[in-house]
Phi, psi and omega in degrees: 000130180280129175260133182298143177228172178299321184299332178299336185248013170084027177211171178231173186302323183291345178284342179274111185272335179282151175275108184258017185304316183295333179283324174300314182298319181302316180286322179298337180276357179245097189301319182295317179291318181300311183294324179294317180294316183291350174285343183233345184238152182287339177195161174298321181299318179295321180296309181296316180300320181293316178298321177294314183300312184293320184274316189258337176263307178282337178060042177280154174281169178298325179296316180293320177297322177299320177298318182290318182274354180063045176224168180287154180302318180299325179291323177299315178302318180291329177299309182292325180292326184279348178299142182282036175205179192268057177259015184273350183294152186291339180289145173251023172262116188295322178297321178292322177301313180298321180293319179294319179298315180297320178299315181293321179298316180293320180296312181294320179300319179295318180293321177299325178295341179273356182275065181251165182298330182275004175284119186301336181302325186278004173246008180282159179296324180297317180291320180300321178293317177300313182296319180297322180286333187259340186303131175082001184273336183267127182298145181299325180295325178292316179297323180296319179293331179276350178068034177223151169278167186300314182302313182293316183295318180295326175297311182299314183296317179298314184294317183284314189272320184266312183284310183267352175058041175284158177281163178297325179293317177301317181295318181296322177295315182294329181263005178055050177221186183268154175301319182300321181291314180295320178299317180294317180298312184289311188275320187264312185281310183268347177055044176263131183224154172236163180293153177305321180296315180294320178300317179296321180295321178295317180297317180299316178297318183292327182278354181053053187284113169260095190295327176300317179291320180299314181294318180298314179296323179297320178294318181295312181289332178297318178299313181295318180299320181298312184285323184288325186263345184065033183301135182232169175095196188297324180298312180296318180298316179296320179297314183294321179297319179296318179297319179296318179297317179297319180294321180297319178295318180299319182289334182279345183280000000 
């Protein structure tokens, strides 16, 4: 069985100029994620480097990364979202990603600081009903890994997810845990749900989507992707047709 390497994607370790050591460590500390990755990749380092290379060095869109990895675009999005660090933002500028991550960490930390006994929210009928429905459902070992007792954690989760409407990814970053763990606690263990529309709105807010910039970047990287890969077929034809239509509109203005 062939294990993916950096060379499969046209680069080597020395091409990565950023120090990604903390990201290697983050994944190595999650046994379930680590074992899954090592089933397809030669190392955790190769996996992280490749995701970094494609998004931040080549600056490909999720659709283009999907073409390269031979997976669907939505799956690519879930790959970046599930990473135990902040590479899920829509920007492919690494400095901007770091700034957004720091902003979210500070925001969540500030909100957690508001989860005190004298906060009137925690004496409301809505919170009491929530607490009654959730009490005793989260295993002690899970709470221990999160470094909170049940009472404190349920307050934090209610305040961040229900009251302040943060996304699961924002919460996972703020609590220094994985998206998968927070998603499992909210959706599977506590059975808390929001409408699909609201979930999309939270993700959009969290991703800081500047659609004009996203589309412009997509056109630019699309041109490079077309020429570098020699892409053929309906995808290439649609891309080329779109570029011609955009150019025609620009000339008519």
